[in-house]
C-alpha positions as CSV (number, residue, x, y, z in Angstrom):
1,M,-41.5,-1.2,27.9
2,E,-41.3,2.8,28.6
3,N,-44.2,3.4,28.3
4,K,-45.7,0.5,30.8
5,I,-43.1,1.3,33.8
6,S,-45.0,3.7,36.4
7,S,-42.2,3.3,39.2
8,I,-39.5,1.1,40.3
9,V,-39.8,-0.1,44.5
10,V,-36.5,-0.6,45.8
11,D,-34.4,-0.2,49.0
12,N,-32.5,2.7,50.2
13,Y,-28.8,0.8,49.4
14,S,-26.3,3.1,47.5
15,T,-26.0,0.4,44.3
16,N,-29.5,0.5,43.5
17,D,-29.4,4.9,43.6
18,A,-26.8,4.4,41.1
19,M,-29.1,1.9,39.2
20,M,-31.9,4.4,39.1
21,K,-29.6,7.0,37.6
22,I,-28.5,4.3,35.1
23,L,-32.5,3.5,34.1
24,L,-33.5,7.6,34.4
25,E,-30.4,8.2,31.6
26,N,-31.4,5.4,29.6
27,F,-35.2,6.1,29.2
28,D,-37.0,9.2,27.7
29,K,-38.7,10.8,30.7
30,K,-41.4,11.6,28.5
31,S,-42.7,8.0,27.6
32,L,-42.6,7.2,31.3
33,M,-45.6,7.2,33.2
34,L,-46.5,10.6,35.2
35,G,-43.5,11.9,33.5
36,S,-40.9,9.6,35.7
37,D,-41.8,11.9,38.7
38,F,-42.8,8.9,40.9
39,L,-40.6,6.6,38.8
40,H,-37.9,5.7,41.7
41,M,-39.7,4.9,44.8
42,C,-38.2,3.7,47.9
43,C,-39.6,0.7,50.4
44,S,-42.1,1.6,52.7
45,A,-41.0,-1.3,54.5
46,H,-37.5,-1.0,54.5
47,I,-37.8,2.6,55.8
48,L,-39.8,1.3,58.8
49,N,-37.3,-1.3,59.7
50,L,-34.9,1.1,59.5
51,V,-36.9,3.3,61.6
52,V,-37.9,0.4,64.3
53,Q,-34.2,-0.6,64.6
54,D,-33.0,3.1,65.0
55,G,-35.7,3.3,68.0
56,L,-34.5,-0.5,69.7
57,D,-30.9,0.8,69.5
58,V,-32.4,3.7,72.1
59,I,-34.0,1.4,74.6
60,K,-31.4,-1.3,73.8
61,S,-29.9,-1.4,77.2
62,C,-33.4,-1.6,79.0
63,I,-34.2,-4.6,76.7
64,E,-31.2,-6.8,78.0
65,E,-31.9,-5.8,81.5
66,V,-35.4,-7.1,81.2
67,R,-34.3,-10.3,79.2
68,E,-31.3,-10.8,81.6
69,C,-34.4,-10.6,84.8
70,V,-36.4,-12.7,82.9
71,S,-33.7,-15.1,82.1
72,F,-32.5,-15.2,85.9
73,W,-36.1,-15.9,87.3
74,M,-36.8,-18.4,85.0
75,S,-33.8,-20.5,85.6
76,T,-34.3,-22.7,88.1
77,P,-37.4,-24.5,89.6
78,K,-37.0,-22.9,92.7
79,R,-37.0,-19.2,91.0
80,I,-39.5,-19.9,89.1
81,E,-41.8,-21.0,93.0
82,K,-40.8,-18.3,94.3
83,F,-41.5,-15.9,91.8
84,E,-45.0,-17.7,91.5
85,E,-45.6,-17.4,95.2
86,A,-44.8,-13.4,95.0
87,C,-47.5,-13.6,92.2
88,R,-49.9,-15.7,94.4
89,F,-49.1,-13.1,97.4
90,L,-50.3,-10.5,95.3
91,N,-53.4,-12.0,93.7
92,S,-51.4,-10.9,90.6
93,S,-52.8,-12.0,87.1
94,N,-48.9,-11.5,86.0
95,S,-48.0,-15.0,86.8
96,K,-47.7,-16.6,83.4
97,R,-44.6,-17.2,82.3
98,S,-42.7,-15.8,78.8
99,R,-41.7,-18.3,76.6
100,G,-38.8,-16.5,73.9
101,N,-39.3,-13.2,73.1
102,I,-40.6,-10.4,75.4
103,A,-44.0,-9.3,74.1
104,S,-44.9,-5.7,76.0
105,K,-48.5,-4.7,75.8
106,S,-49.5,-1.2,77.5
107,I,-51.4,-1.3,80.9
108,G,-54.1,1.2,79.4
109,D,-55.6,-0.7,76.7
110,G,-58.5,2.1,76.4
111,D,-61.1,-0.1,78.5
112,E,-59.9,0.7,81.9
113,D,-60.0,3.6,83.8
114,E,-57.2,5.2,85.9
115,Y,-57.6,3.8,88.9
116,A,-57.4,0.3,87.8
117,Q,-54.5,1.4,85.7
118,A,-52.9,2.6,89.0
119,K,-53.7,-0.2,91.0
120,K,-52.1,-2.9,88.6
121,T,-48.8,-0.1,88.5
122,K,-48.9,-0.2,92.2
123,K,-49.6,-4.5,92.4
124,R,-46.4,-4.8,89.9
125,K,-44.1,-2.1,92.5
126,D,-45.2,-4.6,95.3
127,L,-44.5,-7.7,93.3
128,D,-40.6,-5.8,92.2
129,D,-40.7,-5.2,96.0
130,K,-41.2,-8.8,97.2
131,I,-39.1,-10.1,95.0
132,D,-35.8,-7.6,95.5
133,D,-34.6,-9.8,98.4
134,D,-34.3,-12.5,96.0
135,M,-32.3,-10.6,93.6
136,E,-29.1,-10.6,95.9
137,E,-28.4,-14.1,94.2
138,Y,-28.7,-12.3,90.9
């Protein structure tokens, strides 16, 4: 069996680290593929998940504010109507309602010039200004 093992992929829990130490003690390093240099491999998906979670923790309060705002505006038919009216007033393409979690896309996706991006940003700012009066209820 030792000659057939090149690596073992585990997550980063300390119990797995301890298990890998025990395995290395029981295997002959010379008989392992690559001399056991790459025997213990951390799961990249687990590491990526840890990095993403840390990043989300940094912006957690912003995400919560956006969710609360969306929840506020989508909570009653009257508020939805006011929001859609503001979007129509600005001739905005952002009048679609969010369903569930909010997925974001960068304004600049490579096919727009800076003027078009600035124009979209201005429209979003105008929309924010237009609905600020209604935010007093919130």
